[in-house]
C-alpha positions as CSV (number, residue, x, y, z in Angstrom):
1,M,13.5,-29.9,55.4
2,I,9.9,-30.6,56.4
3,F,7.1,-30.2,53.9
4,E,3.6,-29.5,55.2
5,E,0.2,-28.2,54.0
6,C,-0.2,-24.4,54.6
7,T,-2.9,-23.4,57.0
8,I,-4.5,-20.0,58.0
9,S,-2.2,-19.9,61.0
10,D,0.8,-19.7,58.7
11,L,-0.2,-16.5,56.9
12,E,1.8,-14.1,59.0
13,A,5.0,-16.2,58.5
14,I,4.2,-16.5,54.8
15,G,3.9,-12.7,54.6
16,A,7.5,-12.4,55.8
17,L,8.6,-14.1,52.5
18,Q,7.0,-11.3,50.4
19,P,9.2,-10.7,47.3
20,E,9.9,-7.1,46.4
21,G,7.8,-5.9,43.5
22,W,5.2,-8.7,43.8
23,P,1.5,-8.2,44.6
24,D,0.7,-9.0,48.2
25,I,1.0,-12.8,48.6
26,I,-1.1,-13.3,51.7
27,P,-4.5,-12.9,49.9
28,K,-3.3,-15.4,47.3
29,F,-2.5,-18.0,50.0
30,E,-5.8,-17.4,51.7
31,E,-7.4,-18.3,48.4
32,Y,-5.2,-21.3,47.9
33,I,-6.0,-22.6,51.4
34,D,-9.8,-22.2,50.7
35,Q,-9.8,-23.7,47.2
36,E,-10.3,-27.5,46.7
37,F,-8.2,-27.5,43.5
38,S,-5.2,-25.8,45.1
39,F,-2.5,-27.5,47.3
40,P,-0.4,-24.8,49.1
41,I,2.6,-26.1,50.9
42,K,5.4,-24.7,53.2
43,V,8.9,-25.9,53.8
44,S,10.4,-25.6,57.3
45,I,13.9,-25.8,58.7
46,D,14.2,-25.7,62.5
47,N,10.6,-24.8,62.9
48,E,11.0,-21.7,60.6
49,I,9.2,-21.4,57.2
50,V,11.9,-21.0,54.6
51,G,9.9,-21.6,51.5
52,I,6.4,-21.9,50.1
53,G,4.6,-22.9,46.9
54,C,1.3,-24.1,45.5
55,A,0.2,-26.9,43.2
56,I,-3.0,-26.2,41.2
57,V,-4.9,-29.0,39.5
58,F,-7.4,-28.7,36.6
59,K,-8.0,-32.4,35.7
60,K,-5.0,-33.3,33.5
61,T,-3.4,-29.9,33.5
62,G,-1.9,-28.1,36.5
63,W,0.1,-25.1,37.5
64,L,3.0,-24.4,39.9
65,A,2.5,-21.1,41.6
66,H,4.1,-18.7,44.2
67,I,7.3,-20.7,44.6
68,I,9.2,-18.5,47.0
69,V,12.3,-19.1,49.1
70,D,13.5,-16.9,51.9
71,S,16.2,-14.6,50.5
72,E,18.6,-15.7,53.2
73,Q,18.1,-19.4,52.3
74,R,18.6,-19.3,48.5
75,N,21.2,-21.4,46.6
76,K,20.7,-24.3,49.0
77,G,18.4,-26.5,46.9
78,I,15.2,-25.5,48.6
79,G,13.6,-24.1,45.5
80,L,14.3,-27.3,43.6
81,A,13.0,-29.4,46.4
82,I,9.7,-27.4,46.4
83,V,9.4,-27.8,42.6
84,N,9.9,-31.6,42.9
85,Y,7.4,-31.9,45.8
86,L,4.7,-29.9,43.9
87,L,5.3,-32.1,40.8
88,E,4.7,-35.1,42.9
89,L,1.4,-33.6,44.0
90,H,0.5,-33.1,40.3
91,K,1.4,-36.7,39.6
92,A,-0.7,-38.0,42.5
93,N,-3.7,-36.0,41.2
94,G,-3.5,-37.2,37.6
95,V,-1.9,-34.1,36.1
96,E,-0.1,-34.8,32.7
97,S,0.9,-31.3,31.8
98,S,2.5,-29.1,34.4
99,L,2.7,-25.3,33.6
100,L,4.1,-22.2,35.3
101,I,5.2,-18.7,34.6
102,A,8.8,-18.2,35.5
103,T,10.7,-15.0,36.3
104,D,14.3,-14.7,35.1
105,L,15.4,-15.6,38.6
106,G,13.6,-18.9,38.7
107,A,13.7,-20.2,35.1
108,H,17.0,-22.1,35.5
109,V,15.6,-24.1,38.5
110,Y,12.7,-25.3,36.4
111,K,14.9,-26.2,33.5
112,K,16.8,-28.6,35.8
113,V,13.7,-30.8,36.2
114,G,12.8,-30.7,32.5
115,F,10.6,-27.7,32.0
116,K,10.8,-26.0,28.6
117,T,9.8,-22.5,27.6
118,V,6.8,-22.5,25.2
119,S,6.0,-18.7,25.1
120,N,6.8,-15.4,26.7
121,Y,4.4,-13.0,28.4
122,L,5.0,-9.3,27.7
123,F,4.6,-6.7,30.5
124,L,3.3,-3.3,29.6
125,K,2.5,-0.1,31.5
126,R,0.9,3.2,30.7
127,E,2.6,5.9,32.6
128,S,0.1,8.7,31.8
129,G,-2.8,9.6,29.6
130,I,-6.4,8.6,29.5
131,M,-7.5,6.2,26.8
132,K,-10.5,7.5,24.9
133,V,-12.4,4.6,23.4
134,N,-15.7,4.1,21.5
135,L,-17.2,0.8,22.7
136,E,-19.5,-1.4,20.6
137,S,-22.0,-1.3,23.4
138,K,-24.6,-3.4,21.6
139,K,-22.1,-6.3,21.4
140,L,-20.9,-6.0,25.0
141,I,-23.4,-7.5,27.5
142,P,-23.4,-8.5,31.2
143,Y,-23.0,-12.1,32.0
144,Q,-26.2,-14.2,32.5
145,E,-26.5,-17.7,33.9
146,E,-27.6,-18.9,30.4
147,H,-24.1,-18.0,29.2
148,Y,-22.4,-20.4,31.5
149,P,-21.9,-23.4,29.2
150,E,-20.6,-21.3,26.4
151,I,-18.1,-19.5,28.6
152,L,-16.7,-22.8,29.7
153,K,-16.4,-23.9,26.1
154,L,-14.8,-20.6,25.2
155,D,-12.3,-20.9,28.0
156,Y,-11.4,-24.5,27.1
157,K,-11.0,-23.5,23.4
158,I,-8.5,-20.8,24.3
159,T,-6.6,-22.4,27.2
160,G,-6.9,-26.1,26.5
161,E,-7.7,-26.5,30.2
162,H,-10.8,-27.5,32.2
163,R,-10.9,-24.5,34.6
164,R,-14.6,-24.5,35.7
165,P,-13.8,-24.3,39.5
166,L,-11.6,-21.3,39.0
167,L,-14.0,-19.4,36.7
168,M,-17.2,-20.0,38.7
169,K,-16.6,-17.5,41.5
170,S,-15.8,-14.6,39.0
171,L,-18.5,-15.0,36.4
172,K,-21.2,-12.9,37.9
173,D,-19.3,-9.7,37.1
174,A,-18.2,-10.8,33.6
175,V,-18.8,-8.9,30.4
176,I,-19.5,-10.9,27.3
177,F,-18.9,-10.0,23.6
178,K,-21.7,-11.5,21.7
179,E,-22.4,-11.3,17.9
180,K,-24.9,-13.3,15.8
181,D,-25.9,-15.3,18.9
182,L,-22.3,-16.4,19.4
183,I,-20.2,-15.6,22.4
184,Q,-16.8,-14.6,21.0
185,G,-15.1,-13.2,24.1
186,A,-15.3,-12.7,27.8
187,F,-13.8,-10.3,30.3
188,L,-13.7,-11.4,34.0
189,P,-12.6,-8.2,35.8
190,N,-12.4,-9.8,39.2
191,L,-10.4,-12.9,38.2
192,G,-6.8,-12.0,39.1
193,E,-5.6,-9.2,36.9
194,G,-8.7,-9.3,34.8
195,L,-8.9,-12.2,32.3
196,I,-9.8,-11.5,28.7
197,I,-10.2,-14.4,26.3
198,A,-11.6,-14.1,22.8
199,T,-11.9,-16.1,19.6
200,T,-11.9,-13.1,17.3
201,P,-9.7,-9.9,17.1
202,E,-12.8,-7.7,17.3
203,A,-14.0,-9.3,20.5
204,G,-10.6,-9.1,22.1
205,I,-10.0,-5.5,21.2
206,E,-13.5,-4.3,22.3
207,L,-13.0,-6.0,25.7
208,M,-9.5,-4.5,25.9
209,K,-11.0,-1.1,25.4
210,L,-13.3,-1.7,28.3
211,K,-10.6,-3.0,30.7
212,Y,-7.8,-0.7,29.8
213,S,-9.9,2.5,30.0
214,T,-9.2,2.2,33.7
215,V,-6.3,-0.2,34.1
216,D,-2.8,0.9,33.3
217,K,-0.9,-2.4,33.4
218,A,-1.2,-5.2,30.9
219,V,0.3,-8.7,30.4
220,I,-0.3,-10.7,27.2
221,P,1.5,-13.5,25.3
222,E,4.0,-12.3,22.7
223,E,2.0,-14.2,20.0
224,N,-0.9,-11.8,20.4
225,K,0.3,-9.2,17.9
226,I,-3.1,-7.5,17.6
227,G,-3.4,-7.0,21.3
228,L,0.1,-5.7,21.5
229,E,-0.4,-3.2,18.7
230,F,-3.6,-1.9,20.4
231,L,-1.7,-1.4,23.7
232,L,1.2,0.4,22.1
233,K,-1.1,2.7,20.2
234,N,-2.8,3.6,23.5
235,S,0.3,4.9,25.4
236,F,1.4,1.6,26.9
237,Q,5.1,0.9,26.9
238,L,6.9,-2.4,26.9
239,S,8.9,-3.5,30.0
240,P,12.3,-5.1,29.3
241,S,11.4,-8.1,31.5
242,K,9.3,-11.0,30.4
243,G,7.6,-14.0,32.0
244,Q,8.4,-17.3,30.6
245,R,5.5,-19.7,30.1
246,M,7.0,-23.2,30.8
247,L,5.7,-26.7,30.3
248,L,6.6,-30.1,31.6
249,G,4.8,-33.1,30.1
250,N,2.2,-33.3,27.4
251,E,1.6,-30.4,25.1
252,V,-1.4,-28.2,25.9
253,A,-3.5,-27.1,23.0
254,W,-3.8,-23.4,24.0
255,K,-4.2,-20.4,21.7
256,A,-1.8,-17.7,22.8
257,D,-3.4,-15.1,20.4
258,G,-6.7,-15.6,22.2
259,Y,-5.3,-14.2,25.5
260,F,-6.0,-10.4,25.6
261,G,-5.4,-10.2,29.3
262,R,-4.0,-12.8,31.7
263,I,-5.2,-13.9,35.1
264,G,-1.8,-13.7,36.7
265,G,1.5,-15.5,37.2
266,N,-0.3,-18.4,39.0
267,F,-2.8,-19.3,36.3
268,G,-1.5,-17.8,33.1
């Protein structure tokens, strides 16, 4: 097995590893290749790419993302080798807490190297119906540059991570929930699946009303009972599958009930 950094010229071969039911992986790897905080890698055997993955670094926390092995090459230890290689990249870059979202198929591989499940993400979908909502428009305002420091503080308070380089490119289209001169929530529609973070239930629900008036898929941590209740009341149905949030290393002081909409399986 040969491990190498992914390049633009690998994208066509990477596309051949597309898992069924996943969003298109090629745009994600284009982003990883372009981002300074992402380390996308490929594994080759006999000059053929048989596996891929990405290590993401946010100072002392990091994520493992898009770990995929060719369906014809599974059960040969390739997935485990990718995980260990990415963890070495984390270690080399000062990461003390490695995180990932595992499918049922991959969870056992991560447990082999010491990952533990710290939460579950619930998947919901609305099959039909239009959600009629009344928005507190006076409290929902478009993002302005002056909000930047507060947004970073809000994100750190909810996630326990320093994610400035990830957030920067998506802030211009953000919607803020502000009350009494305090930013209590933010919705970044163009960051992955549409991140919603909030420090109060009111902020979270108002931003959910905005997002899910047009979006029919939702993923939230199981700890967010208020968000789950809102979705179920508005024609969303739970999927039997879950995503396991797993951790290796130091605990991360995140607030699961402050996630009202995740970014994706690569960033939580």
